[in-house]
DRENNUDREN-100800 format. One line per 10 residues: number of its first residue (from 1); their letters; for each residue x, y, z of N, C-alpha, C. Coordinates in Angstrom, 2 decimals. Layout:
NUM = a = X,Y,Z,X,Y,Z,X,Y,Z  ...
END
This chain:
1 = maldfwkssh = 0.83,-1.20,0.00,0.00,0.00,0.00,0.87,1.25,0.00  0.32,2.32,-0.59,1.03,3.59,-0.58,0.89,4.21,0.80  2.04,4.41,1.47,2.00,4.96,2.82,1.65,6.43,2.80  2.00,7.13,1.74,1.72,8.55,1.60,0.59,8.73,0.60  -0.54,9.24,1.05,-1.69,9.40,0.16,-1.35,10.21,-1.07  -0.59,11.27,-0.90,-0.34,12.18,-2.02,0.54,11.56,-3.09  1.22,10.46,-2.78,2.02,9.76,-3.77,1.28,8.56,-4.35  0.10,8.31,-3.88,-0.65,7.13,-4.28,-1.38,7.35,-5.61  -1.79,6.23,-6.22,-2.59,6.31,-7.44,-3.94,6.96,-7.16  -4.44,6.79,-5.95,-5.69,7.41,-5.55,-5.60,8.93,-5.73
11 = aqqwifdkte = -4.55,9.52,-5.19,-4.38,10.97,-5.26,-4.03,11.45,-6.66  -3.21,10.70,-7.36,-2.68,11.16,-8.64,-3.59,10.87,-9.83  -4.48,9.87,-9.70,-5.31,9.49,-10.84,-6.81,9.56,-10.59  -7.23,9.61,-9.32,-8.65,9.45,-9.05,-9.25,10.57,-8.21  -8.65,11.75,-8.26,-9.26,12.93,-7.63,-9.56,13.94,-8.73  -10.81,14.39,-8.81,-11.25,15.26,-9.89,-12.02,16.45,-9.32  -12.19,17.49,-10.13,-13.09,18.55,-9.71,-14.49,18.22,-10.23  -15.48,18.94,-9.74,-16.88,18.61,-10.03,-17.18,18.65,-11.52  -16.65,19.67,-12.20,-16.91,19.81,-13.63,-16.37,18.62,-14.40  -15.19,18.16,-14.03,-14.57,17.03,-14.72,-15.36,15.75,-14.50
21 = iwkqraedmk = -15.91,15.58,-13.32,-16.69,14.38,-13.03,-17.92,14.31,-13.93  -18.66,15.40,-14.01,-19.87,15.39,-14.83,-19.53,15.30,-16.32  -18.38,15.83,-16.71,-17.95,15.71,-18.10,-17.68,14.27,-18.46  -17.06,13.52,-17.55,-16.76,12.11,-17.81,-18.03,11.26,-17.82  -19.10,11.77,-17.21,-20.38,11.06,-17.22,-21.29,11.54,-18.34  -20.71,12.16,-19.35,-21.50,12.82,-20.40,-22.50,11.88,-21.06  -22.09,10.64,-21.33,-22.98,9.70,-22.01,-24.22,9.43,-21.17  -24.04,9.20,-19.87,-25.19,8.94,-19.00,-26.00,10.19,-18.73  -25.36,11.35,-18.86,-26.10,12.60,-18.62,-27.05,12.92,-19.76  -26.95,12.16,-20.85,-27.95,12.30,-21.92,-29.27,11.67,-21.48
31 = tyseeeysrl = -29.20,10.80,-20.49,-30.38,10.09,-19.99,-30.89,10.67,-18.68  -29.95,11.06,-17.81,-30.32,11.53,-16.48,-29.88,12.97,-16.25  -30.63,13.66,-15.40,-30.22,14.98,-14.93,-29.21,14.78,-13.80  -28.56,15.85,-13.37,-27.60,15.73,-12.27,-28.29,15.25,-11.00  -29.49,15.75,-10.74,-30.20,15.33,-9.54,-30.58,13.86,-9.61  -31.02,13.40,-10.78,-31.37,11.99,-10.92,-30.15,11.11,-10.75  -29.03,11.54,-11.31,-27.80,10.75,-11.16,-27.37,10.70,-9.69  -27.56,11.81,-8.98,-27.22,11.85,-7.55,-28.11,10.89,-6.76  -29.36,10.77,-7.17,-30.25,9.80,-6.52,-29.79,8.37,-6.83  -29.32,8.16,-8.05,-28.78,6.85,-8.40,-27.56,6.52,-7.55
41 = nifwanfita = -26.72,7.52,-7.27,-25.56,7.29,-6.39,-26.00,6.74,-5.05  -27.08,7.27,-4.53,-27.62,6.79,-3.26,-28.12,5.35,-3.40  -28.83,5.09,-4.49,-29.37,3.75,-4.71,-28.27,2.71,-4.86  -27.25,2.99,-5.69,-26.19,2.00,-5.90,-25.46,1.69,-4.60  -25.21,2.72,-3.80,-24.54,2.50,-2.51,-25.42,1.64,-1.60  -26.72,1.90,-1.61,-27.65,1.11,-0.80,-27.71,-0.34,-1.29  -27.67,-0.52,-2.60,-27.73,-1.87,-3.16,-26.50,-2.67,-2.77  -25.32,-2.09,-2.94,-24.08,-2.78,-2.59,-24.05,-3.09,-1.10  -24.50,-2.15,-0.29,-24.54,-2.37,1.15,-25.50,-3.50,1.50  -26.64,-3.55,0.80,-27.62,-4.61,1.06,-27.06,-5.98,0.73
51 = vatecahsqa = -26.37,-6.08,-0.41,-25.76,-7.36,-0.79,-24.75,-7.80,0.26  -23.98,-6.83,0.78,-22.90,-7.15,1.72,-23.39,-7.45,3.13  -24.49,-6.88,3.53,-24.90,-6.98,4.94,-26.18,-7.76,5.17  -27.22,-7.49,4.43,-28.52,-8.08,4.73,-28.54,-9.59,4.52  -27.77,-10.06,3.54,-27.78,-11.49,3.24,-26.88,-12.30,4.15  -26.08,-11.62,4.95,-25.15,-12.34,5.82,-25.89,-13.13,6.90  -27.16,-12.79,7.11,-27.92,-13.46,8.16,-28.70,-14.66,7.64  -28.56,-14.92,6.33,-29.26,-16.07,5.76,-28.52,-17.37,6.10  -29.23,-18.49,6.05,-28.61,-19.77,6.35,-27.49,-20.10,5.36  -27.63,-19.61,4.12,-26.64,-19.93,3.09,-25.30,-19.23,3.32
61 = nvgcklrqqv = -25.34,-18.15,4.10,-24.11,-17.36,4.24,-23.85,-16.92,5.67  -24.19,-17.77,6.63,-23.95,-17.43,8.03,-22.45,-17.15,8.23  -22.17,-16.02,8.87,-20.79,-15.67,9.17,-20.05,-14.99,8.05  -20.76,-14.65,6.96,-20.10,-14.05,5.80,-20.32,-12.54,5.72  -20.72,-11.91,6.80,-20.94,-10.47,6.77,-19.63,-9.76,6.45  -19.69,-8.84,5.51,-18.50,-8.14,5.06,-18.28,-6.87,5.88  -17.01,-6.55,6.13,-16.68,-5.36,6.90,-17.04,-4.10,6.12  -17.22,-2.99,6.86,-17.57,-1.73,6.23,-16.49,-1.27,5.25  -15.23,-1.56,5.54,-14.17,-1.14,4.64,-14.28,-1.84,3.29  -14.72,-3.09,3.29,-14.93,-3.82,2.03,-16.05,-3.16,1.24
71 = iataivyfkr = -17.13,-2.82,1.93,-18.27,-2.17,1.28,-17.83,-0.83,0.69  -17.09,-0.05,1.47,-16.63,1.26,1.01,-15.75,1.14,-0.23  -14.84,0.17,-0.22,-13.96,-0.03,-1.37,-14.76,-0.43,-2.61  -15.75,-1.29,-2.43,-16.59,-1.71,-3.56,-17.34,-0.54,-4.16  -17.87,0.33,-3.33,-18.62,1.49,-3.83,-17.69,2.43,-4.60  -16.47,2.60,-4.11,-15.49,3.43,-4.82,-15.15,2.82,-6.17  -14.94,1.51,-6.21,-14.66,0.84,-7.49,-15.80,1.08,-8.47  -17.02,0.93,-7.98,-18.21,1.11,-8.83,-18.24,2.51,-9.41  -18.01,3.52,-8.60,-18.05,4.90,-9.08,-16.93,5.19,-10.07  -15.75,4.67,-9.79,-14.63,4.87,-10.70,-14.91,4.22,-12.06
81 = fylrqsfrdm = -15.49,3.03,-12.02,-15.78,2.32,-13.27,-16.69,3.17,-14.15  -17.72,3.76,-13.55,-18.68,4.52,-14.34,-18.26,5.97,-14.58  -17.05,6.31,-14.21,-16.46,7.54,-14.73,-15.87,7.28,-16.11  -15.45,6.05,-16.36,-14.81,5.71,-17.63,-15.74,4.93,-18.57  -16.84,4.45,-18.06,-17.82,3.73,-18.86,-19.20,4.29,-18.56  -20.14,3.99,-19.42,-21.52,4.40,-19.18,-22.34,3.18,-18.78  -23.55,3.42,-18.31,-24.43,2.31,-17.94,-24.76,1.44,-19.15  -24.67,2.02,-20.34,-24.96,1.27,-21.55,-23.87,0.23,-21.86  -22.67,0.47,-21.34,-21.54,-0.40,-21.66,-21.58,-1.72,-20.91  -22.05,-1.67,-19.65,-22.03,-2.90,-18.85,-23.07,-2.77,-17.74
91 = cpflvastal = -23.78,-3.86,-17.50,-24.86,-3.87,-16.51,-24.36,-3.41,-15.15  -24.92,-2.33,-14.58,-24.44,-1.83,-13.29,-24.66,-2.78,-12.13  -25.67,-3.65,-12.20,-25.87,-4.62,-11.13,-24.76,-5.67,-11.14  -24.32,-6.02,-12.32,-23.20,-6.94,-12.45,-21.91,-6.28,-11.95  -21.71,-5.02,-12.32,-20.52,-4.29,-11.87,-20.53,-4.13,-10.35  -21.69,-3.84,-9.78,-21.79,-3.68,-8.32,-21.40,-4.96,-7.60  -21.92,-6.09,-8.08,-21.60,-7.37,-7.46,-20.12,-7.73,-7.63  -19.59,-7.45,-8.82,-18.19,-7.75,-9.10,-17.27,-6.86,-8.26  -17.63,-5.60,-8.11,-16.83,-4.68,-7.29,-16.74,-5.18,-5.86  -17.84,-5.71,-5.35,-17.85,-6.23,-3.99,-16.98,-7.49,-3.88
101 = flackveeht = -17.05,-8.34,-4.88,-16.25,-9.56,-4.91,-14.76,-9.22,-4.95  -14.38,-8.23,-5.80,-12.99,-7.81,-5.90,-12.52,-7.15,-4.62  -13.38,-6.34,-4.01,-13.01,-5.64,-2.77,-12.69,-6.62,-1.65  -13.38,-7.77,-1.63,-13.10,-8.79,-0.63,-11.64,-9.24,-0.72  -11.14,-9.37,-1.93,-9.77,-9.82,-2.14,-8.78,-8.73,-1.77  -9.03,-7.52,-2.26,-8.09,-6.42,-2.06,-7.97,-6.07,-0.58  -9.09,-6.08,0.14,-9.08,-5.74,1.56,-8.76,-6.94,2.45  -8.39,-8.05,1.80,-7.97,-9.27,2.51,-9.03,-9.75,3.49  -10.26,-9.65,3.05,-11.37,-10.20,3.80,-11.50,-11.67,3.41  -12.17,-12.45,4.26,-12.43,-13.84,3.93,-13.21,-13.89,2.63
111 = tlsvssflkn = -12.60,-14.35,1.56,-13.22,-14.33,0.25,-14.24,-15.46,0.13  -15.44,-15.11,-0.30,-16.46,-16.11,-0.52,-16.15,-16.87,-1.81  -16.54,-18.13,-1.86,-16.43,-18.85,-3.12,-17.40,-18.21,-4.10  -17.19,-18.41,-5.39,-18.05,-17.79,-6.39,-19.50,-18.22,-6.21  -19.71,-19.50,-5.98,-21.08,-19.99,-5.83,-21.75,-19.41,-4.60  -21.00,-19.31,-3.48,-21.56,-18.72,-2.26,-21.86,-17.24,-2.46  -20.95,-16.56,-3.16,-21.15,-15.13,-3.38,-22.39,-14.88,-4.24  -22.58,-15.70,-5.27,-23.74,-15.53,-6.13,-25.03,-15.81,-5.36  -24.98,-16.77,-4.42,-26.15,-17.00,-3.57,-26.45,-15.75,-2.76  -25.39,-15.16,-2.22,-25.52,-13.95,-1.41,-26.13,-12.82,-2.22
121 = talvsritmp = -25.63,-12.64,-3.45,-26.14,-11.59,-4.32,-27.57,-11.88,-4.74  -27.85,-13.14,-5.02,-29.17,-13.51,-5.50,-30.26,-13.24,-4.48  -29.94,-13.37,-3.20,-30.94,-13.13,-2.17,-31.42,-11.69,-2.16  -30.53,-10.76,-2.54,-30.93,-9.36,-2.65,-31.51,-9.08,-4.02  -30.86,-9.61,-5.07,-31.25,-9.28,-6.44,-32.36,-10.18,-6.97  -32.69,-11.25,-6.23,-33.68,-12.23,-6.69,-33.30,-12.75,-8.07  -32.01,-13.14,-8.24,-31.54,-13.59,-9.55,-31.99,-15.02,-9.81  -32.52,-15.28,-10.98,-32.86,-16.62,-11.39,-31.79,-17.11,-12.34  -30.95,-18.03,-11.90,-29.83,-18.49,-12.70,-30.25,-19.66,-13.58  -29.89,-19.65,-14.86,-30.18,-20.79,-15.73,-29.25,-21.95,-15.38
131 = hsnhtpdrin = -29.72,-23.17,-15.56,-28.87,-24.33,-15.31,-27.96,-24.51,-16.52  -26.68,-24.29,-16.32,-25.75,-24.38,-17.44,-24.37,-24.69,-16.93  -23.67,-25.56,-17.62,-22.30,-25.87,-17.27,-21.32,-25.09,-18.12  -21.88,-24.22,-18.98,-21.03,-23.48,-19.91,-20.42,-22.26,-19.21  -19.11,-22.14,-19.26,-18.43,-20.96,-18.74,-18.02,-20.09,-19.93  -18.56,-18.88,-20.06,-18.30,-18.06,-21.23,-16.86,-17.59,-21.28  -16.37,-17.37,-22.50,-15.02,-16.85,-22.67,-14.98,-15.35,-22.45  -16.10,-14.71,-22.68,-16.11,-13.26,-22.65,-17.53,-12.78,-22.31  -17.68,-11.56,-21.89,-18.99,-11.06,-21.49,-20.00,-11.19,-22.62  -19.59,-11.02,-23.88,-20.55,-11.06,-24.98,-21.04,-12.48,-25.28
141 = nlnyikeflp = -20.58,-13.50,-24.56,-21.05,-14.87,-24.74,-21.94,-15.33,-23.60  -22.32,-14.39,-22.72,-23.08,-14.79,-21.53,-24.52,-15.16,-21.86  -25.06,-16.09,-21.07,-26.45,-16.49,-21.24,-27.39,-15.42,-20.71  -28.58,-15.38,-21.28,-29.56,-14.37,-20.89,-30.38,-14.82,-19.68  -30.45,-13.98,-18.71,-31.30,-14.28,-17.55,-32.06,-13.04,-17.12  -32.87,-13.15,-16.10,-33.58,-12.01,-15.53,-33.15,-11.82,-14.08  -33.01,-10.56,-13.71,-32.73,-10.20,-12.33,-33.96,-9.48,-11.78  -34.37,-9.88,-10.61,-35.47,-9.19,-9.97,-34.94,-8.51,-8.71  -35.04,-7.19,-8.69,-34.57,-6.45,-7.53,-35.48,-6.71,-6.35  -34.99,-6.50,-5.14,-35.78,-6.81,-3.95,-37.09,-6.03,-3.89
151 = krwgvafetn = -38.02,-6.57,-3.12,-39.34,-5.96,-3.03,-39.26,-4.51,-2.54  -38.25,-4.20,-1.77,-38.17,-2.84,-1.23,-37.96,-1.82,-2.32  -37.44,-2.26,-3.50,-37.29,-1.35,-4.63,-38.34,-1.59,-5.70  -38.93,-2.77,-5.72,-40.04,-3.03,-6.62,-39.72,-2.88,-8.09  -38.55,-3.32,-8.52,-38.12,-3.15,-9.91,-37.63,-4.47,-10.47  -37.95,-4.74,-11.72,-37.38,-5.88,-12.42,-36.35,-5.35,-13.41  -35.19,-5.97,-13.42,-34.14,-5.52,-14.32,-33.56,-6.71,-15.06  -33.39,-6.57,-16.38,-32.87,-7.67,-17.19,-31.43,-7.39,-17.57  -30.64,-8.45,-17.56,-29.24,-8.31,-17.93,-28.72,-9.60,-18.51  -27.54,-9.57,-19.07,-26.85,-10.78,-19.50,-25.99,-11.28,-18.35
161 = sakngvlyds = -26.05,-12.58,-18.06,-25.25,-13.12,-16.97,-25.06,-14.61,-17.17  -24.32,-15.21,-16.29,-24.12,-16.65,-16.30,-23.92,-17.10,-14.88  -23.66,-18.38,-14.65,-23.67,-18.85,-13.28,-22.42,-18.48,-12.51  -21.27,-19.01,-12.84,-20.05,-18.72,-12.10,-19.05,-17.88,-12.89  -18.94,-18.14,-14.19,-17.93,-17.46,-14.98,-18.12,-15.96,-15.05  -19.36,-15.49,-14.81,-19.65,-14.07,-14.94,-18.77,-13.21,-14.04  -18.55,-13.66,-12.82,-17.76,-12.84,-11.89,-16.29,-12.79,-12.31  -15.77,-13.89,-12.79,-14.38,-13.89,-13.22,-14.18,-13.01,-14.45  -15.10,-13.10,-15.40,-14.99,-12.29,-16.62,-15.12,-10.80,-16.31  -16.14,-10.45,-15.53,-16.36,-9.04,-15.23,-15.30,-8.49,-14.28
171 = efilveildc = -14.76,-9.36,-13.42,-13.67,-8.93,-12.53,-12.45,-8.52,-13.36  -12.14,-9.29,-14.38,-11.01,-8.98,-15.25,-11.20,-7.62,-15.92  -12.41,-7.37,-16.42,-12.71,-6.10,-17.08,-12.65,-4.95,-16.08  -13.19,-5.17,-14.88,-13.19,-4.13,-13.86,-11.77,-3.70,-13.51  -10.89,-4.65,-13.30,-9.50,-4.35,-12.96,-8.83,-3.55,-14.08  -9.11,-3.92,-15.33,-8.53,-3.20,-16.46,-9.03,-1.77,-16.54  -10.32,-1.57,-16.37,-10.89,-0.22,-16.44,-10.34,0.65,-15.31  -10.08,0.06,-14.16,-9.52,0.80,-13.03,-8.01,1.00,-13.15  -7.43,0.55,-14.25,-5.97,0.65,-14.45,-5.20,-0.02,-13.32  -5.78,-1.06,-12.75,-5.15,-1.80,-11.65,-4.90,-0.92,-10.42
181 = clvvhhatrp = -5.59,0.20,-10.32,-5.48,1.08,-9.14,-6.48,0.59,-8.09  -6.09,-0.38,-7.30,-7.02,-1.06,-6.41,-6.91,-0.63,-4.95  -5.86,0.11,-4.59,-5.71,0.57,-3.21,-6.51,1.86,-3.04  -7.46,1.83,-2.12,-8.31,2.99,-1.86,-8.03,3.51,-0.45  -7.77,4.80,-0.34,-7.57,5.43,0.97,-8.91,5.98,1.44  -9.41,5.44,2.52,-10.72,5.86,3.04,-10.57,6.93,4.12  -11.68,7.58,4.41,-11.67,8.70,5.36,-11.77,8.27,6.81  -12.07,7.01,7.06,-12.32,6.55,8.43,-11.10,6.74,9.33  -9.94,6.29,8.89,-8.75,6.39,9.74,-8.39,7.83,10.06  -8.26,8.73,9.06,-7.95,10.13,9.42,-9.03,10.77,10.27
191 = mfelledwkq = -10.29,10.34,10.09,-11.36,10.89,10.91,-11.15,10.56,12.38  -10.80,9.30,12.69,-10.55,8.92,14.08,-9.31,9.62,14.63  -8.29,9.78,13.80,-7.08,10.47,14.24,-7.38,11.94,14.55  -8.19,12.57,13.72,-8.56,13.97,13.95,-9.43,14.12,15.20  -10.31,13.17,15.41,-11.14,13.20,16.62,-10.28,13.10,17.88  -9.28,12.22,17.83,-8.38,12.06,18.97,-7.59,13.35,19.21  -7.18,13.99,18.12,-6.46,15.27,18.25,-7.35,16.33,18.88  -8.61,16.37,18.45,-9.54,17.35,19.03,-9.78,17.07,20.51  -9.90,15.78,20.86,-10.12,15.42,22.27,-8.95,15.88,23.14  -7.73,15.65,22.65,-6.55,16.07,23.41,-6.46,17.59,23.49
201 = htltstntpv = -6.80,18.25,22.40,-6.79,19.73,22.39,-7.77,20.28,23.41  -8.95,19.69,23.45,-9.98,20.14,24.39,-9.55,19.92,25.82  -8.97,18.75,26.09,-8.51,18.44,27.45,-7.39,19.39,27.88  -6.49,19.70,26.96,-5.37,20.59,27.28,-5.81,22.03,27.49  -6.70,22.49,26.63,-7.10,23.90,26.68,-8.15,24.22,27.73  -8.99,23.26,28.08,-10.06,23.50,29.04,-9.92,22.71,30.32  -8.97,21.75,30.30,-8.78,20.87,31.46,-10.04,20.08,31.77  -10.86,19.86,30.72,-12.11,19.13,30.86,-12.21,18.09,29.76  -12.46,16.84,30.09,-12.58,15.81,29.05,-13.84,16.01,28.21  -13.79,15.55,26.98,-14.94,15.65,26.08,-16.06,14.75,26.58
211 = kdfdqieiqc = -17.24,15.28,26.64,-18.40,14.53,27.12,-18.93,13.60,26.01  -19.25,12.37,26.40,-19.85,11.39,25.48,-19.02,11.19,24.21  -17.72,11.05,24.39,-16.84,10.93,23.23,-17.16,9.69,22.40  -17.53,8.60,23.05,-17.87,7.37,22.32,-19.05,7.61,21.37  -20.04,8.36,21.83,-21.20,8.66,20.98,-20.81,9.56,19.81  -19.87,10.45,20.05,-19.39,11.32,18.96,-18.69,10.48,17.89  -17.88,9.52,18.32,-17.20,8.66,17.36,-18.20,7.87,16.51  -19.24,7.37,17.15,-20.26,6.60,16.44,-20.98,7.47,15.42  -21.33,8.70,15.85,-22.05,9.60,14.95,-21.19,9.99,13.75  -19.94,10.30,13.99,-19.03,10.71,12.90,-18.75,9.54,11.96
221 = qkvvndtlrc = -18.68,8.33,12.50,-18.50,7.15,11.66,-19.69,6.97,10.73  -20.89,7.22,11.24,-22.09,7.12,10.40,-22.02,8.11,9.25  -21.58,9.32,9.54,-21.49,10.35,8.50,-20.46,9.94,7.45  -19.30,9.44,7.89,-18.27,8.98,6.94,-18.85,7.91,6.02  -19.58,6.96,6.58,-20.19,5.91,5.77,-21.20,6.49,4.77  -21.94,7.49,5.22,-22.96,8.10,4.36,-22.34,8.89,3.21  -21.11,9.37,3.36,-20.48,10.13,2.28,-20.25,9.27,1.04  -20.32,7.95,1.19,-20.19,7.06,0.03,-21.36,7.21,-0.93  -22.42,7.88,-0.50,-23.60,8.07,-1.33,-23.55,9.36,-2.14  -22.43,10.05,-2.10,-22.24,11.23,-2.95,-20.84,11.18,-3.54
231 = dvglmfaphc = -20.43,12.24,-4.21,-19.17,12.21,-4.97,-17.96,12.77,-4.23  -18.06,13.01,-2.94,-16.92,13.62,-2.25,-15.68,12.74,-2.30  -15.87,11.41,-2.37,-14.73,10.51,-2.45,-13.96,10.61,-3.75  -14.58,11.20,-4.77,-13.92,11.42,-6.06,-13.31,12.81,-6.16  -13.54,13.63,-5.14,-13.16,15.04,-5.24,-12.18,15.50,-4.16  -12.21,14.87,-2.99,-11.44,15.37,-1.87,-10.55,14.28,-1.26  -9.48,14.72,-0.62,-8.59,13.81,0.08,-9.30,13.22,1.30  -8.89,12.03,1.74,-9.55,11.39,2.89,-9.57,12.25,4.15  -8.48,13.00,4.43,-8.47,13.81,5.65,-9.51,14.91,5.57  -9.75,15.44,4.37,-10.76,16.49,4.20,-12.16,15.92,4.44
241 = iglasisvgm = -12.42,14.73,3.90,-13.72,14.07,4.11,-13.90,13.73,5.58  -12.81,13.26,6.22,-12.88,12.94,7.64,-13.20,14.16,8.49  -12.54,15.28,8.17,-12.78,16.51,8.92,-14.19,17.04,8.67  -14.65,16.95,7.43,-16.01,17.37,7.11,-17.03,16.50,7.83  -16.75,15.20,7.93,-17.66,14.28,8.62,-17.75,14.60,10.11  -16.63,15.01,10.69,-16.64,15.42,12.11,-17.50,16.67,12.27  -17.31,17.63,11.39,-18.08,18.88,11.48,-19.58,18.62,11.33  -19.94,17.80,10.34,-21.35,17.50,10.12,-21.90,16.68,11.27  -21.13,15.68,11.72,-21.59,14.84,12.83,-21.83,15.62,14.10  -20.92,16.54,14.41,-21.08,17.36,15.61,-22.27,18.32,15.48
251 = elmgrgeele = -22.48,18.85,14.28,-23.63,19.72,14.06,-24.93,18.97,14.23  -24.96,17.73,13.73,-26.17,16.92,13.86,-26.46,16.58,15.32  -25.41,16.59,16.15,-25.59,16.35,17.58,-25.84,17.65,18.34  -25.85,18.77,17.63,-26.06,20.06,18.27,-24.86,20.54,19.07  -23.66,20.09,18.68,-22.45,20.43,19.44,-21.35,21.00,18.55  -21.74,21.56,17.42,-20.78,22.07,16.46,-19.87,23.14,17.00  -20.37,23.95,17.95,-19.58,25.06,18.48,-18.36,24.57,19.27  -18.38,23.32,19.71,-17.25,22.79,20.48,-16.00,22.62,19.62  -16.17,22.64,18.30,-15.03,22.44,17.40,-14.34,23.74,17.00  -14.96,24.88,17.28,-14.52,26.15,16.71,-13.07,26.48,17.01
261 = dwlvevdtdm = -12.67,26.41,18.26,-11.28,26.76,18.62,-10.28,25.80,17.98  -10.63,24.55,17.94,-9.72,23.55,17.36,-9.59,23.70,15.86  -10.70,23.98,15.17,-10.68,24.10,13.71,-9.78,25.23,13.24  -9.69,26.27,14.04,-8.83,27.41,13.68,-7.37,26.96,13.54  -6.98,25.97,14.33,-5.59,25.51,14.34,-5.32,24.36,13.37  -6.37,23.82,12.76,-6.19,22.70,11.83,-5.61,23.22,10.51  -4.58,22.56,10.05,-3.92,22.95,8.80,-4.61,22.27,7.62  -5.56,22.97,7.00,-6.29,22.41,5.87,-6.84,23.54,5.02  -7.25,23.23,3.81,-7.85,24.20,2.90,-9.31,24.39,3.31  -9.61,25.52,3.92,-10.95,25.75,4.46,-12.00,25.87,3.36
271 = dkladcinqi = -11.61,26.34,2.17,-12.57,26.41,1.07,-13.00,25.02,0.62  -12.03,24.12,0.51,-12.35,22.74,0.15,-13.17,22.07,1.25  -12.83,22.35,2.49,-13.57,21.78,3.61,-15.03,22.24,3.56  -15.25,23.53,3.32,-16.60,24.06,3.25,-17.37,23.44,2.09  -16.70,23.26,0.95,-17.34,22.63,-0.21,-17.73,21.19,0.11  -16.84,20.47,0.75,-17.12,19.08,1.12,-18.30,18.99,2.08  -18.32,19.86,3.07,-19.43,19.89,4.03,-20.75,20.18,3.33  -20.75,21.15,2.41,-21.97,21.50,1.68,-22.48,20.33,0.85  -21.56,19.58,0.25,-21.99,18.45,-0.57,-22.58,17.34,0.30  -22.06,17.16,1.49,-22.62,16.15,2.39,-24.03,16.55,2.81
281 = ytmyqlwrsf = -24.22,17.82,3.15,-25.57,18.29,3.51,-26.53,18.17,2.34  -26.05,18.48,1.14,-26.89,18.36,-0.05,-27.33,16.91,-0.26  -26.40,15.98,-0.04,-26.72,14.57,-0.17,-27.79,14.17,0.84  -27.65,14.64,2.09,-28.64,14.30,3.11,-30.02,14.85,2.75  -30.07,16.08,2.22,-31.35,16.66,1.82,-31.99,15.84,0.71  -31.17,15.42,-0.25,-31.69,14.62,-1.36,-32.14,13.26,-0.87  -31.36,12.65,0.00,-31.68,11.33,0.54,-32.98,11.38,1.36  -33.15,12.46,2.10,-34.35,12.59,2.94,-35.62,12.63,2.08  -35.52,13.19,0.89,-36.69,13.31,0.02,-36.78,12.19,-1.01  -35.88,11.22,-0.91,-35.78,10.16,-1.91,-36.65,8.98,-1.50
291 = dekeevkklm = -37.79,8.83,-2.17,-38.68,7.69,-1.95,-38.21,6.56,-2.87  -37.32,5.71,-2.36,-36.70,4.69,-3.20,-37.73,3.76,-3.84  -38.73,3.38,-3.08,-39.72,2.42,-3.58,-40.36,2.92,-4.86  -40.64,4.23,-4.94,-41.29,4.80,-6.10,-40.32,5.33,-7.14  -39.30,6.05,-6.68,-38.42,6.75,-7.62,-37.43,5.83,-8.33  -37.03,4.75,-7.67,-36.09,3.83,-8.32,-36.75,3.21,-9.56  -38.05,2.97,-9.50,-38.75,2.43,-10.66,-38.58,3.35,-11.87  -38.75,4.64,-11.64,-38.64,5.61,-12.73,-37.21,5.70,-13.24  -36.25,5.68,-12.30,-34.85,5.77,-12.70,-34.42,4.53,-13.48  -34.87,3.35,-13.04,-34.51,2.12,-13.73,-35.19,2.01,-15.10
301 = aklpkpntpi = -36.36,2.61,-15.22,-37.06,2.60,-16.51,-36.26,3.35,-17.57  -35.46,4.31,-17.14,-34.64,5.10,-18.06,-33.25,4.51,-18.26  -32.90,3.51,-17.46,-31.55,2.95,-17.51,-31.32,2.24,-18.85  -30.31,2.64,-19.61,-30.06,1.99,-20.91,-29.69,0.52,-20.71  -30.23,-0.33,-21.55,-29.88,-1.74,-21.49,-28.56,-1.95,-22.24  -27.64,-2.68,-21.64,-26.34,-2.91,-22.29,-26.46,-3.92,-23.42  -26.99,-3.44,-24.56,-27.21,-4.34,-25.69,-25.91,-4.87,-26.27  -24.91,-4.00,-26.33,-23.61,-4.41,-26.87,-22.59,-4.39,-25.76  -22.03,-5.52,-25.38,-21.05,-5.56,-24.30,-19.80,-4.79,-24.65  -19.09,-4.34,-23.62,-17.86,-3.61,-23.87,-16.82,-4.57,-24.43
311 = pppqqqqssy = -15.94,-4.09,-25.31,-14.96,-4.97,-25.93,-13.97,-5.49,-24.91  -13.24,-6.56,-25.25,-12.23,-7.09,-24.35,-11.25,-6.01,-23.97  -10.73,-6.04,-22.73,-9.87,-4.98,-22.23,-8.68,-4.69,-23.11  -8.06,-5.72,-23.74,-6.87,-5.44,-24.52,-7.16,-4.55,-25.72  -8.44,-4.48,-26.14,-8.81,-3.63,-27.26,-9.05,-2.19,-26.82  -9.09,-1.96,-25.49,-9.40,-0.63,-24.98,-8.19,0.10,-24.45  -7.07,-0.55,-24.37,-5.94,0.01,-23.64,-5.49,1.36,-24.20  -5.71,1.60,-25.50,-5.28,2.86,-26.09,-6.03,4.04,-25.52  -7.20,3.82,-24.91,-8.00,4.91,-24.37,-7.77,5.12,-22.88  -6.94,4.31,-22.25,-6.71,4.43,-20.81,-5.79,5.60,-20.51
321 = hm = -5.94,6.11,-19.30,-5.06,7.15,-18.81,-4.12,6.50,-17.80  -2.98,6.03,-18.26,-2.06,5.29,-17.39,-1.25,6.25,-16.51
END
């Protein structure tokens, strides 16, 4: 792993400004408005989280609950993939499942077997797998099946898939599209480090320990996890997201003023911090008004069907930004 974030592929290849992000999504923006795409960001994060967590309690996958870091890495992979590809190029439900499978390996989590993982995914996606011993050579040879999204979303979605080979084929394509940049620096660690610094600062300056510090950590962790539902991970460094999550978390607890003296001494770009905080609040406002049961149906109705699969990775290398 890159010990220094600023020297990592994450910092050098996967941080963009807002204009650049929407420009790279130009193909999908012919179908969706910015607000609709932002709602989709919330939905995809919820879907990946559901696959990783809700099915862990089933008899088929007892003990297979995935850690939050695995979920976070999968969501980042998914977003990065669709900066370079459109929904028309490859089924997003397949990409979401593959991103989660790959994240298990990269984060050194107990990797599920392909068959177990597909059972896990199927419980959320209601996938009906055809009985076939054929393993396709490439995505364009996959058998046709139907995916039924869970009742909570009330949507049926059709895609090309197969039983076991699908994950291996799509995993290969995913790694190529990501330029093998698989190490993701998350905001959780810097957030906890910053919280500890604030606690020590408060104790030193006031000679009074921070009240309910454990609850503050829990609240800020929730905010960090929620930032995966917007684009701040594609725009800001992890320490900035961590600091913004602390600010938002403390405000939500009605204790934002306790950070004022400490924030003055924090060495960071305050304009970027303010922008990050605003985007988190915007996401919360959108999420609060997002009726997934009804709106996902409309969003999925507009989702382009991947009629023509993306070409094999070796044919795309000329378009990569190495």
